[in-house]
N, C-alpha and C positions, 0 to 999 in steps of 0.2 A: 209538586213544585218545590225546589230546594232553595234555601237561602243560607246566609251566614250571619252569625251573631257573635258578640264578644262576651266573655265571662271571666271571672277570677276563680282559679282552683280553690276549693274550700278546705282542703285537707291540711293536716298538721305537719307542715313542712315550711322551712324558712323562706322558700322561694316565692310563695303566693303568686303563682304564675298567671299571667294574662293569657287567655286562650281564645282561639278562633274556632267556633263551632259550625259544622255544616249540618243542616236540619232539613228533613223531608216533612214539610207541613201537612201534606195530604195524609201521610201515614202517622203523623205525630211521632217521628222517629229521629233520634240522634244518629247521624251517619259517621261523623268523623270529628275528632278533637285534635287541634294542632296548636303549637305555640304561637303567640302573637308577635309578628316581626316588628310591630311599632313600639313594643314595650322595651325600654332600655335595659332592663334586667333579664327578662324572658328571652329576648333576642331570637324569637322565631322557632324555638324548639321546646318540646315538652319531654317529660320523663317517660320511660317505657310503660309505667303504670297508667299514666293519664291518657296515653293513646288508646288504652283499652277501656276507657270509661263508658263508651257506648254499650259494651257487653255487660257492664255492671248496671247501668241505668235500665236496660231492658232485660235483665236476667230473669229467666223463667221462674225462679224462686222468690222474686221480689214480692213482699206483701203489698197488695193493692187495695185491700178492703179491711175495715175493722173486724177483728176476729176475737172470739171468746174460747177459752180452753174447753176442750171436749174430751179430754183423756187425762191420764196421770201427768203430774208435773214432769217436764223434761221429755215427754213423748213427742212434742211438736204437733199434737192433734188439736185442731181448732175447727170451729164452725163460724160461718160468716154472720155478722150482725150489722145493723145499721149504726151510723154515727150516733143517732139519738139514743138508741139502746145502750151503746157502749158508754157514752158520756154520762147518761143518767145513772147507770149502775156504778160507775167509778165514783161519781160524786156522792152517791148514797153510801158507798163503802167508806169514803173519806169521812163523811159525817159521823159514821159509827165509830171509826177509829179515834177521831178527835174527841168525841163525846166520852168514850169509855176510857181511853188511854192518854189523852192529851196530844197536842200537835207534834210533840217531839217523837212520837211513835211513827211519824212519817219521815222518810228519808229520800232525797233525790240522789241518784248516782249518774254522773254525767262527766264528759270530758270533751275532747277536741275532735269529735267526728266531723264537725264543721267548725271553721274558724270565723264564720260570719257572725258579727256581734249580736244581731237580733236573734238568731237561732241558737247560738252557742251560749251566750251569757244572760240574755234578757229573760229566758224562762225562769230564772231564779227569783224573779220578782214575785211569782206566785207562791213559792215555798217560803220566802221571807215574809210575805203578807199573812200566811197562816201560822207562822212561828215554828215551822218544821225544823228538824235537826239539820245542821249545816254540814255539807261535805267539804272537807279540806282536800283540795285537788293537788295532791302531792306526788302523783305517780311518775311524773316526768321531770318537771323543771324547778321545783321548790328548793332543792339542795343547791343547784347551780345559781338560782336567783339569790338565795341567802348569801352564798359565797361572793357574788358580785357586789351586793349591797353592803356587805361587811368590808369591802375593799374600796369600791368607787362610789358607793351610795346609790340612791334612787332619785330620779327614774333611771332605768337600766338601758344603756346603749353604749356602743363602742365607736369605732371608726366608721365612716361611711363606706359600705362595701364597694362602692364604685371607685374608691381610692386604692383598692388593693393593688392595681397595677403599679402604683408608686412605691410599694414596699420593696426592700432590697434583700430581705431574708424572711422566710415564712415557715413557721411551725404550723402544721395541721395536726393538732394535738388532741387525741381521743375523739376524732371525728372521721368517719368514712364519707367524706364530702361528695365523692362521686356517686354515692348512693343516696345521700340524705340532704345535700345542698348542691344539686347538680349544676345550677346556673352560676355558681361561683367559679366553675372550671374555666370558662373563657377569660375571666379576670385573672385567674392564676396563670394562665398561659401568657397573657399580656405581661404580667409581672416577670415571668421567666424570660420572655423575649427582651425585657428591659434590664435583664441581668440578675434577677432574684434567684436565689437557691431555695428549693422547697423540700422540707423534711417532714416526713410523716412519723408521728409517735403513736404507736398502737400495739397492743399485745399480740395481734395476729395480722398476717399479710392479707390484704384485700385489694380491691380495684384501686383505691386511692394510694395504697403502698406502691403499686406498679406505676402509677402516674407520677409519683413524687421522684425527686432526684435521689432520695435516700429514705430507707425505712429503718426506724429504730424500734426494735421490739423491747418491751419491758413487761415485767410481771404485773398482772392486774392489781390495781390498788396501790401501786408503788409510785405514782406520779409525783407526790409531794417530795419524796426522797430524791427523785431525779431533778426536780425543779430547784431544790436546795443545793444540790451538787453543782448545777450550772451556776447558781448564784455564788457559791463558794469560789469557783474559778474566776468569775467576773470580779469579785471583790479582791481576791488575791492579786489579780493583775491590774487593779486600779482602773477598771473599765466601767465602773458605775458612774453615774452623772451626779456628782456631789452637789452641784449648784441646783439642779432640778430637785433633788431630794430635800435640800435645805429649804426651798420655798414652797414645794408642792406636797410634801409627805410628812407623816407623823409616825412615831414609834420605830424609826429606822434602826436605832442602836440595838434594841432588843432583838429585832429581826436579824441584824448582822451577826450577832452572837450565835443565834440558832443556825444560820447558814454556815458559819465557819466550822461548825461541828460535823458538817456533812462533806467529808472529803470525797473525791471521785471514787476512791478505792472502797470506802464504806458504802457508797451508793451502788457500786457495782455488785457488791455482795447481796444487796437487797433487791435491786431492780433487774439484774441480769444484763445491764448495759455496760459494755467495757469502759473502764476508766479513761482510756485514750479517746474513745468516742465522745465522752462527756467533756473532756478538755477541749477537743476540737470544736464541738458544736457551741460551747460557751463563748469561745473566741469569735467564731463566725457571727453568732447572734449579736454580740455586743459591738463588734467593729462595724457592722452594717448600719447601725444607728436607726435607720428607718425599718425596724424589724417588727413583724406582725405575727400575732398568734391567733389563729382561728381555732376556737375550742367549742365543745358542745357538752351535752349533759351526760354522755356515756361514762366519763371518768368519775362522775359523782355517785354512781350506783354501787357504792361500797360504804361500809360503816364510817370511814373517814373521808368520804367523797367530797363533801363541801370544803373541808380543809385542804384537800389535794387541789381542788379547783382554785382556791385562794392562792396557794403557793405558785401555781402556774400563772395566774393573772397578775401577780406582783412582778414578774420578770420584765415586762415592758417598762414599768415605772422605774425599776432598778437602773435601767440604762437610759432613762429619759426619752424613750422611743415616741411617747405621745407628742413630742415637740415637732415631729417630722411628718409630712404628708405620707400616708400609707403605714405609719408606725403606730403601734398600740396593740389592741386586742379587740375581739368581737365574740361575744357569747350570744347576745340577742340585740336586735335593733328595736324591740317593741316599745321601749320607753320613749323613743323619739316621737311617738304619736301622742301628742299632748292634748288628748280629748277631754271634754267635760263629762266625767263619769259619775256625776252625782246621782243620776237616776238609772244608770245602767244596771239591769238586774235587780232593781229595787234597792240599790245600795243605801238610799236615804232612809229606808225602813230600819236599818241597823243602828241608827243614831239615837233611838229613844224618842220619847215624847209623843208617840202614836198610841192613842187610847184604844185598847182592845174593844171590839164590837162584833158580836156574833162569831163568825169564823175568821174575822180579821184580827189576828193576834200577833203582830210583829214582836219579836223578842230578841233584842241585841245580845242577850246572854244564852241564846239557844245552844243546845248540846251540839258539840262538834264531833264528827266521825272522820277519821283519816282514811281516805280511799285506798291507801296501801294496806289497810287492815280491814277490808270489807268482810272477809271471811269471819274474823272474830266478831265484828259488829253484828253480823246476822246470826251468829250462833251463841254468843256469850254476853252480849250487851244487856244490861239490866237498868231500867225496864227495856223490854225488847223492841226492836223495829217491827211494826205491824203492817206497814204499807211502804212499798218500795217502787219508785218511779225511775226507770232507766231510759236515758236518751243520750245520743251522741257517743255511745260507748258499748262495749261488749265484755263486761267484767268477768264472765265465766272463762274467757280465754286470756284477757290481758291483765287481770288482777293477780297479785301473788296468792299463793296457797290455794290452788284450785279445789283441793279436797274440802276445805272449809267453806269456800264460796258455794260449791255445789250442795253441800249439806245445808247451808242456809237457804238457798233458792228452793230446795225441795221441801221446806217446811210447809205444811198444810195451812198453818195459821198466818203465813206471810202472804199478803195480797200484793201481787207484782204486776205492774203495768210497764210495758216496753214499747217505746216509739222507735220504729226501725225502717230501714230501707232494704234489709236482707233478713233471711231466716237464720239468724245467728244461733250459736249455742245458747246464749242468754235468752233470746226470744223464745226458744222452745220451752222455757220455764214460765212464760208469762201467763197470767190469768186473763189479761187482755193484751192483745198485740195490735198496735195502732200503726197504720201505714204512714211513714214520714216522707215528705218531699225531699228531693235532691236539690243541689244548688242551682240546677237549671230551671227549677219550678217555683222559686220564691225570690223576692228581692232581698238584698242584704248589703251591709257595709263591711269592708275588709281592711284590716291593717296588715302588717307583715312583721316577721321577726328576723328577716334576712335582707331587707332593703328598706328604702324610705318612700315607697309609693302607697298611697291610699287609694282604694278601689271601690267601685260600686257595681253591683250586679242587678240588672233588670231580669225578671223571669224570661227565659228564652223559649220555654215551651209550656203548654198546659200540663198540669199534673197527670201522671199516669193513674188510671183507676180513680180511687177516691182518696189518694194521698193528700195529707194536709201538713202544713208547717207545725213545728213544735209549739211556737207561740200561739197559734190558733187553738190548739188543743188546750193549753193551760188557760187561755182567755175564756174558752167555753166552760171549763171547770170552775173558773172564778165566778162567772155569771150564775152558775148553778148553786154556788155557795153564797151568793149575794154580796160579793166583795165589790166595794165602790172605789177602791184606790185607782185613780185614772191611768197610772203608768202600766197597769196590768193589760191594758187594752191598746197600748201604743202600736201603731204600724211601724214597719221598718223605716219609713220616711220620717215619722215622728221621732223615733229614736235617733236617726242619723242627724237630724237638725239639732237635737239636744247635744249630741256628742261633738258636733262641729262648732258649738257656740262658746268654746273655752276662751276665745280671745288671745290665745297664745300666738306669738308672731310666726311660729313655724306652720300655723294653720291659716294665716292671713290670706284672704282671697279664695279659700277653698270652701265652696258652698255645695250643697246637695245638687243644685241645678247644674253647677259646673261639672261635678262628678258624673251626673247623668249624661251630660253632653259629651264628655271626653272619655269616660270609662275609668281612667286612673289619672292621678295627679301627684307629682312629687312634692314632698314636704319642703317648706321654705328654710331648710337648714342652710347654714353658710356653706358656700361652695368649697372654701378651704375650711374643712370641718376638723378642728383640733380640740376635741371636747375636754381633754384633761391636760392641756398644755401647761396650765398654771395651778392645777388643783383638781378637785373632784366634787361629786354631788353629795358627799358626806356632810354630817352636821357641822364638822369643823372646817369643811371646805378643802380638806387635804386627803390625799391617798393614804389609806390606813394600812401600815405595815404591822400595827399592833392589834391584838396580840399575835405573835408569830404563829402561823398555822401548825398544829401538831401533825406528826407523821403517824398515821394509823394504818397498819398493814392487815391484809386479809390472809390469815394463816390456815393452810390445810392441816390435817392431822393424820395420824396413822390409819384411822378407820376410813376417812374420806380425804385421800391425798391429792386430789386434783381440784382446780378451781374451774367452775363452769361459767362461761360468758354467753349471753343471749342477745347479740347485736342485731340491728335491722338487716333484712335481706333486700336485694335489689328490686325484686318484683312485687314486694308487699309494702304496705304502710300500716304498721300495727296489724289489725285484722281486717282492715277495710276492703282489701282486694282478695281476701283469702278464699273466696269461692269462685273467682273468675278462672275458668279452666285453663285458658292459654297462659295466664300468668303463673298458675300452679305448675304447668308443664315447663314453662320457662325457668322455673326455680328448681326443676328436677323431679317433680311429681310427688316427692315426699321429703320430710325433713331429714337432714343428714348431719351426723356428728363428726366434726373435724378433730382428729387425734394425731398428735405428733408421733413420729416413728418410735422415739424412745419410750413414750407412754404406751403405745400399742404393744411393743415387745414386753414391757413390764406387766401388762394386764391381759395378755393373751388375746388381743384384739386383731382381727384380720380385716383387711380392706374389702369393702363390699358386703361384709357379713353383719348381721344385726347383733346389737349389744344392749345390755340393760344398764341404764344410768341410774344410780341410786344416791339420794341425798338424805338428810335427816327428815325431810318432809314427805318423801314419796319416791316413786320410781317410774321411769318410762323406758320404752324400747325404741331404738333408732338404728338405722343403718350407719355403719362407720365408714369414714373415708380417711385413710391414713395419709397425712399431708404434713409438709414442712411449714404450713401456714401458721399454726398456733405456736406460741411460746411453749417449750417443754413445761409440763406441769399445769397446762391450761387446755381445756377442751371447749369447743365452740359450737353452738347451735344457732344458726342464722335464721331470723324471721319468726314472727308470731303466726304460726300456721293454724288454720282451722283444725279442729281435732279429728275430723273425719279422714284427713290425709295421713295421719300418723298410723304406723303399723299396729299400735295397740289402742288407737282411739283416744289417746291422751295428749293434751297440749303440754308445752314446756313448763307452764307454771304449776304443774303437779310437783315440780322439783323445788320451787322457790318458797321462801319464808317471808314473814311479815316484819322482820327487823328493819330498823330505820336508820337514816343517815345522821351524822353528828349535828348538822344544821339543816333547817328546813323540813325535818321529819319526812324525808323522801324515801323512795324505794331503793332497794339494794340488790337489784336483779343480777349484777355481775360479780357477786361475792359468795357464791354458793359452793361449798366444798362437796365433792361427789366422789364416788368410786365407780369403776366399770366392772361389769360382771359378764363374762362370756356366756353366750347361750348355747354353745356347742358342747 
């Protein structure tokens, strides 16, 4: 017997799509996933990845039972054990580590494998209760978040995405939105129908470039220089909104002096964008007034990435675009969800005043580990990490400096527990591999960072095999350690009721019961949403132009003359779908390096032949595709591929390092100087 059910996609994507599932109850099998036509943002379609979720959910390599390592670390050799055996052994090892080395020898490594708040963030309550080392989740968004907050304050949100059709000029700046924000596309089309012009700013041509009315190529990491040059023209022509700046901004005079130094000609030398193009785009952007910039985190993955983001984000304020429907900017809508987060993930345990007792040792001053430097943490930290818990992530593929991460995971004295839905590269290093439920198999509450709809998922299917939710695993460990903190044992419903109790007017009337009945509910933001019409969420209440963001450029050198970028691929989402064969084949079967013809000629690279890419951190082998897509001097590897599909069995992060951004201590994946070595 087949039936349909509704769910929210749990993956790390701004769209947080509402989905319609077709399920065969007799076989306990997911047959089909489609977009929900009733959801105003999803509009009845899903991305190519989500359509293939049944193949991921029922993948033959999905772990379905608790497993204990039965061979060398990294071999992927396991033997099945019961949940009782696994949990008892893990709890006993935790006791030993805490007793001998202290709780800070324990480290959780986690990220956004699911965005449901119960399974994504609430497991941290366990680690905060025992005083474990804290993971700073910097790998994606912290640099961009720091840039936004330094400019517009917190909480972080921009225009209502559903107001995009009202924009009259649109920059898609540093975002391949047709890959990574697919459901923005119908709104962009409506804006174009209403007369808007769409310009894509990105170092290489991709699907979004072809969709846009114009593609502007710039050198990686030079975004701040381009933004300043646009501002230079706007100021020279008197197209800035002096009245808006006078009442809503601070620090403008210092910023103006910085912008006046960046002539279009100077910016052309740095960015590669012709001065005439800069002149024209500045005038179009300013004269449209209701101008909109959709940006993302890609441009922040450089040493000066946060400052570059700030420079771009200041442009709508410069012309007063926030005063007009559809005008302004959007990086993330997440701050619009004004939830009561006091108890989420045991946040209250970080405030002090909790007396240690037994293994309950909350520590507001716990040691912090930057997830973008996991390799160093596992190999160089003193005192060492002795127990590692990995959930919602695959660090051996996604974290920088794979060589160091692998060296750390191979330590015989490191006890590693991995909660997973797939036999990932990281899972193969586990001492205990625990089968995790998918979003179809547990309840959860979902916000979004690309729209204003709050969603609830009921379990649509029984768990496959003996899979269990993350929170169940950590609650069972907490019981074995005798922890009495009540929030450790909260159900998804308990957590949701707490989160919804903030009393904020944007959440008024949104209860768990209503979410269960309707599936998704729009926040009560004003329908004419002009959040920064008269100021910002900063401490002063004004948009901060001060201090002027510096321009920090990524410079190649004679030994490593090219800059490597590693943007997302259409068929993958980080490494989540990296083992789904039809998506792998849709992406071409193996990772491919895009090389501009000028660079191919200079380095002896032939189209379709394999080439070695070498950085200061390591080397990988890839097939080359000679293409006009990249900027000269830039090479591109799309997608975070599983290592088994690479010709040399190495993922892209064998090439990347652990250096951090200027603000937010974020990753710098797009700033790696490399050279190419012909294999012929």
